[in-house]
C-alpha positions, 0 to 999 in steps of 0.5 A: 504117559507113553514111553519112547522106544528108540530104534536101538530097542531101548525104552526111554521115559516120556520127555527124553530128548535123546536115547539114554542108550545110543544117543539118537535124538528124538527132536525132529525140528533140530538135527544139526545144532549141538545137543543139550547135554545139561541133563544128558537128555533125560526128562525132568519131572517138572518139564514132563508132567503137568496134569494134577495139582501135585504136578503143579506144586512140584513144577512151581517149587522146582523153579530156581527163580522161585527158590531165589525169590523166596530167599530174597523175600525171607532176607528182606523180612528178616532185615525188617525184623531187626529194625526194632527190638523183638517183643521178648526184648521189650519191657513187660510192664506195658502192652507191646502195641503201646510200647512200640507206638510210644517209643517209635511213633507211627512207624512203631505202630505199623511195625507192631500191626504188621506182626514184625514184633514177633517176626521169627515166630510168626506163621507166615515167616515159618511158611517162608522158611518151610517153602525155601526148604521144600524148594531146595529139596524139589529143585535137587530131586528134579535135577539129581535123579534124572542126571544120575539115571542117565549117567548110570545107563549111558551106553558105549555104542553111540548113534553117529548123529549123537557124536556129530552134534557134540561140541568137540568131534573128530573122525579117524580110522582104527584098522585092527583090534591091536589099535583098539587095545593100544588106545585102551591102554593109553587112555587107562594110563591117563586114568580114564575109566574105559569100557569097550563094547563091539569095538566101541570105546567109552572113556570117562573121567572126572564124572563129578564135573558133569553134575555141575549144570544142575 
């Protein structure tokens, strides 16, 4: 897929919402509303690639809803497995099918026929557990990787439209380099990590909190 080159010269991955370097939005339909800062504008694989069979599998397991439903189904199956004793805990002097039917009637027979007598070792239960593990890994990678790259590459100088579309925005004048130095010193006293580039200041602290929207 073609990458997106910003007017600032930075080349962004396909699907990026706004430039990783300067913050200029690539969305032509909405230029006034607040920017979606959930992943710092980075492209998630699940929302970008959808051509191959592997992409389809990735997109399926990257859904949080799918992960939640897999957990719910597994919990329900696990609960049903405790309804009657598992096969390893019943007397071994008679066939399991006969035991469940004799002890628990028709419900016991259905329980045995559905394979709940050996639930935690059954192939479909193992698939459910493996699917949950796969979902957790893919969900994490699909969100962690682009967010990490975006936070690592964020530039100091930002496009004006990027700044104006933030939740909090204000304007003011800094007349002299001495004023800039004063701001930098004040921010550092507040334990901000400060970067300065061509008179622009980027002050940041508590970056860990920016991983919250994952």
